[in-house]
N, CA, C and O of each residue as an XYZ file, in Angstrom:
348
protein
N      41.890    -32.187    -26.358
C      42.243    -33.424    -27.253
C      42.329    -34.595    -26.416
O      42.857    -34.527    -25.306
N      41.802    -35.758    -26.914
C      41.623    -36.944    -26.246
C      42.966    -37.678    -26.174
O      43.692    -37.790    -27.162
N      43.273    -38.180    -24.950
C      44.604    -38.917    -24.775
C      44.512    -40.218    -25.615
O      43.462    -40.859    -25.652
N      45.553    -40.574    -26.246
C      45.570    -41.821    -27.037
C      45.973    -42.941    -26.108
O      47.146    -42.942    -25.735
N      45.145    -43.921    -25.668
C      45.538    -45.050    -25.048
C      45.130    -46.268    -25.979
O      44.714    -46.172    -27.133
N      45.340    -47.492    -25.216
C      45.164    -48.800    -26.027
C      43.646    -48.871    -26.537
O      43.365    -49.288    -27.661
N      42.677    -48.418    -25.597
C      41.201    -48.443    -26.044
C      41.054    -47.397    -27.234
O      40.523    -47.728    -28.294
N      41.500    -46.249    -27.032
C      41.301    -45.371    -28.276
C      41.838    -45.799    -29.610
O      41.253    -45.615    -30.677
N      43.084    -46.427    -29.449
C      43.578    -46.938    -30.627
C      42.651    -48.078    -31.257
O      42.471    -48.207    -32.468
N      42.135    -48.819    -30.348
C      41.277    -50.041    -30.954
C      40.144    -49.405    -31.437
O      39.754    -49.803    -32.535
N      39.412    -48.374    -30.811
C      38.200    -47.766    -31.284
C      38.571    -47.063    -32.740
O      37.728    -47.044    -33.637
N      39.775    -46.537    -32.899
C      40.221    -45.776    -34.067
C      40.233    -46.901    -35.221
O      39.811    -46.617    -36.342
N      40.711    -48.140    -34.930
C      40.806    -49.083    -35.969
C      39.427    -49.690    -36.210
O      39.132    -50.085    -37.338
N      38.638    -49.772    -35.268
C      37.211    -50.315    -35.543
C      36.377    -49.353    -36.244
O      35.581    -49.752    -37.094
N      36.502    -47.992    -35.931
C      35.726    -47.058    -36.479
C      36.535    -45.955    -37.187
O      36.644    -44.845    -36.666
N      37.107    -46.255    -38.379
C      37.957    -45.325    -39.034
C      37.152    -44.126    -39.483
O      35.962    -44.259    -39.770
N      37.744    -43.005    -39.549
C      37.180    -41.694    -39.848
C      36.373    -41.160    -38.881
O      35.752    -40.146    -39.197
N      36.222    -41.633    -37.696
C      35.230    -41.053    -36.557
C      36.270    -40.155    -35.694
O      37.476    -40.389    -35.625
N      35.655    -39.178    -35.102
C      36.434    -38.353    -34.292
C      36.525    -38.773    -32.894
O      35.583    -39.398    -32.407
N      37.670    -38.467    -32.127
C      37.585    -38.767    -30.728
C      36.550    -37.954    -29.846
O      36.534    -36.724    -29.898
N      35.745    -38.622    -29.088
C      34.795    -37.866    -28.371
C      33.514    -37.800    -29.060
O      32.622    -37.135    -28.534
N      33.262    -38.493    -30.340
C      32.018    -38.376    -30.983
C      31.013    -39.325    -30.369
O      31.339    -40.213    -29.581
N      29.734    -39.084    -30.781
C      28.700    -39.914    -30.112
C      28.956    -41.295    -30.340
O      29.038    -42.099    -29.412
N      29.102    -41.640    -31.691
C      29.250    -43.052    -32.187
C      30.377    -43.704    -31.510
O      30.316    -44.909    -31.266
N      31.554    -42.895    -31.141
C      32.704    -43.549    -30.409
C      32.138    -44.037    -29.100
O      32.256    -45.193    -28.695
N      31.506    -43.050    -28.463
C      30.998    -43.110    -27.006
C      30.203    -44.447    -26.912
O      30.419    -45.322    -26.073
N      29.311    -44.483    -27.829
C      28.219    -45.674    -27.771
C      29.038    -47.078    -27.921
O      28.881    -48.090    -27.239
N      29.872    -46.890    -28.899
C      30.679    -48.213    -29.191
C      31.571    -48.588    -27.991
O      31.651    -49.766    -27.641
N      32.167    -47.716    -27.426
C      32.870    -47.917    -26.093
C      32.125    -48.404    -25.059
O      32.617    -49.235    -24.295
N      30.794    -47.930    -24.900
C      30.031    -48.456    -23.858
C      29.590    -49.997    -24.079
O      29.533    -50.861    -23.204
N      29.286    -50.141    -25.483
C      29.004    -51.544    -25.757
C      30.156    -52.596    -25.652
O      29.955    -53.766    -25.325
N      31.324    -52.098    -25.945
C      32.466    -52.975    -25.865
C      32.870    -53.271    -24.469
O      33.489    -54.272    -24.110
N      32.444    -52.269    -23.694
C      32.695    -52.572    -22.006
C      31.581    -53.368    -21.438
O      31.505    -53.599    -20.231
N      30.636    -53.826    -22.388
C      29.745    -54.902    -21.642
C      28.526    -54.242    -21.305
O      27.660    -54.902    -20.731
N      28.301    -52.892    -21.605
C      27.142    -52.303    -21.149
C      25.983    -52.712    -22.152
O      26.231    -53.058    -23.307
N      24.799    -52.654    -21.671
C      23.462    -52.878    -22.426
C      22.877    -51.550    -22.401
O      22.751    -50.886    -21.372
N      22.533    -51.192    -23.529
C      22.030    -49.767    -23.915
C      20.632    -49.706    -24.277
O      20.242    -50.508    -25.125
N      19.837    -48.907    -23.788
C      18.537    -48.537    -24.327
C      18.428    -47.078    -24.746
O      19.346    -46.303    -24.478
N      17.433    -46.710    -25.338
C      17.397    -45.333    -25.869
C      17.404    -44.321    -24.712
O      17.909    -43.216    -24.913
N      16.888    -44.616    -23.538
C      16.832    -43.800    -22.306
C      18.427    -43.574    -21.923
O      18.917    -42.467    -21.700
N      19.036    -44.642    -21.895
C      20.484    -44.659    -21.656
C      21.377    -43.602    -22.449
O      22.159    -42.801    -21.936
N      21.094    -43.769    -23.849
C      21.736    -42.995    -24.898
C      21.268    -41.456    -24.509
O      22.158    -40.607    -24.553
N      20.256    -41.134    -24.223
C      19.850    -39.722    -23.931
C      20.805    -39.185    -22.669
O      21.466    -38.148    -22.623
N      20.682    -40.066    -21.819
C      21.291    -39.623    -20.414
C      22.795    -39.701    -20.565
O      23.469    -38.798    -20.070
N      23.358    -40.663    -21.181
C      24.844    -40.869    -21.107
C      25.671    -40.539    -22.437
O      26.864    -40.235    -22.406
N      24.934    -40.628    -23.575
C      25.707    -40.530    -24.853
C      25.039    -39.170    -25.627
O      25.306    -38.957    -26.810
N      24.313    -38.437    -24.996
C      23.821    -37.110    -25.682
C      23.178    -37.192    -26.912
O      23.306    -36.309    -27.760
N      22.382    -38.351    -27.099
C      21.701    -38.604    -28.264
C      20.152    -39.060    -27.987
O      19.852    -39.638    -26.943
N      19.236    -38.767    -28.960
C      17.999    -39.241    -28.793
C      17.656    -40.318    -29.965
O      16.564    -40.866    -30.116
N      18.717    -40.486    -30.690
C      18.666    -41.315    -31.891
C      19.706    -42.462    -31.722
O      20.700    -42.491    -32.448
N      19.516    -43.272    -30.906
C      20.383    -44.478    -30.566
C      20.218    -45.486    -31.849
O      21.226    -46.024    -32.307
N      18.942    -45.726    -32.411
C      18.778    -46.586    -33.450
C      19.703    -46.217    -34.688
O      20.210    -47.058    -35.430
N      19.829    -45.044    -34.787
C      20.693    -44.534    -36.003
C      22.092    -44.921    -35.931
O      22.669    -45.334    -36.937
N      22.720    -44.808    -34.722
C      23.911    -45.070    -34.451
C      24.167    -46.475    -34.378
O      25.233    -46.903    -34.820
N      23.326    -47.243    -33.878
C      23.307    -48.819    -33.939
C      23.447    -49.322    -35.337
O      24.300    -50.129    -35.705
N      22.515    -48.759    -36.093
C      22.316    -49.123    -37.507
C      23.902    -48.786    -38.278
O      24.482    -49.658    -38.926
N      24.381    -47.595    -38.112
C      25.634    -47.237    -38.760
C      26.792    -48.260    -38.197
O      27.645    -48.692    -38.973
N      26.777    -48.591    -36.938
C      27.847    -49.561    -36.350
C      27.649    -50.817    -37.036
O      28.635    -51.485    -37.347
N      26.371    -51.245    -37.330
C      26.220    -52.575    -37.806
C      26.558    -52.574    -39.321
O      27.311    -53.401    -39.833
N      25.906    -51.525    -40.026
C      26.010    -51.613    -41.556
C      27.223    -51.078    -42.087
O      27.695    -51.630    -43.080
N      27.846    -50.021    -41.550
C      29.041    -49.314    -42.055
C      30.336    -49.926    -41.599
O      31.366    -50.021    -42.268
N      30.118    -50.364    -40.249
C      31.423    -50.907    -39.647
C      31.535    -52.384    -39.279
O      32.514    -52.873    -38.716
N      30.459    -53.034    -39.644
C      30.237    -54.468    -39.479
C      30.387    -55.002    -38.144
O      30.855    -56.122    -37.944
N      29.945    -54.117    -37.101
C      29.954    -54.589    -35.717
C      28.677    -55.363    -35.393
O      27.555    -54.902    -35.603
N      28.919    -56.586    -34.859
C      27.856    -57.476    -34.590
C      27.129    -57.010    -33.154
O      27.556    -57.409    -32.071
N      26.099    -56.211    -33.268
C      25.504    -55.653    -32.006
C      24.148    -56.477    -32.075
O      23.454    -56.429    -33.091
N      23.822    -57.166    -31.070
C      22.631    -57.889    -30.674
C      21.597    -56.989    -30.048
O      21.988    -56.029    -29.384
N      20.333    -57.214    -30.199
C      19.281    -56.547    -29.607
C      18.138    -57.515    -29.036
O      17.962    -58.641    -29.503
N      17.457    -57.041    -28.101
C      16.209    -57.788    -27.587
C      15.342    -56.900    -27.113
O      15.741    -55.815    -26.688
N      13.940    -57.262    -27.121
C      12.902    -56.528    -26.577
C      12.623    -57.017    -25.298
O      12.495    -58.224    -25.095
N      12.502    -56.045    -24.287
C      12.183    -56.468    -22.822
C      10.820    -55.644    -22.542
O      10.546    -54.625    -23.177
N      10.049    -56.144    -21.602
C       8.786    -55.718    -21.184
C       9.092    -54.880    -19.750
O       9.598    -55.531    -18.835
N       8.881    -53.857    -19.596
C       8.952    -53.123    -18.295
C       7.768    -53.543    -17.348
O       6.829    -54.216    -17.774
N       7.849    -53.143    -16.133
C       6.794    -53.283    -15.108
C       5.518    -52.783    -15.550
O       4.494    -53.378    -15.217
N       5.467    -51.509    -16.432
C       4.205    -50.827    -16.749
C       3.742    -51.494    -18.066
O       2.839    -50.925    -18.679
N       4.210    -52.527    -18.520
C       3.851    -53.200    -19.756
C       4.453    -52.626    -21.004
O       4.271    -53.142    -22.107
N       5.179    -51.545    -20.809
C       5.877    -50.822    -21.930
C       7.063    -51.767    -22.450
O       7.754    -52.385    -21.639
N       7.254    -51.848    -23.695
C       8.338    -52.674    -24.276
C       9.294    -51.587    -24.767
O       8.985    -50.494    -25.241
N      10.557    -52.112    -24.557
C      11.872    -51.258    -25.046
C      12.818    -52.208    -25.627
O      12.710    -53.408    -25.376
N      13.707    -51.766    -26.361
C      14.682    -52.540    -27.070
C      15.940    -52.248    -26.359
O      16.281    -51.095    -26.095
N      16.642    -53.308    -26.043
C      18.171    -53.280    -25.544
C      19.116    -53.594    -26.562
O      18.810    -54.415    -27.428
N      20.360    -52.971    -26.560
C      21.301    -53.243    -27.461
C      22.569    -53.668    -26.670
O      22.794    -53.130    -25.586
N      23.466    -54.682    -27.207
C      24.531    -55.220    -26.530
C      25.334    -55.940    -27.481
O      24.877    -56.339    -28.552
N      26.647    -56.133    -27.072
C      27.653    -56.913    -27.842
C      27.970    -58.251    -26.960
O      28.369    -58.149    -25.800
N      27.791    -59.341    -27.508
C      27.977    -60.597    -26.735
C      29.464    -60.683    -26.638
O      30.268    -60.381    -27.520
N      29.758    -61.214    -25.243
C      31.251    -61.446    -25.019
C      31.482    -62.918    -25.640
O      30.658    -63.833    -25.623
N      32.723    -62.947    -26.167
C      33.281    -64.200    -26.868
C      33.988    -65.070    -26.022
O      34.479    -66.105    -26.472
């Protein structure tokens, strides 16, 4: 069972009905800590190949203001990054 600390209480309030240790909570926590996520980050760190689905759910169901931007890599491939702007 996950230890309840201030961060977990905040996540519980922001994402009611989600379970501690769930992928959506992990993604939200990363974003709230200032991380910029790509699909590859989500595969390696958050155990999902469907980051877009969780971003969509955070935006639409929970009203989280997640920004995104396209970046071009050195090999001319484009990927999307997701982040929450600091206020």
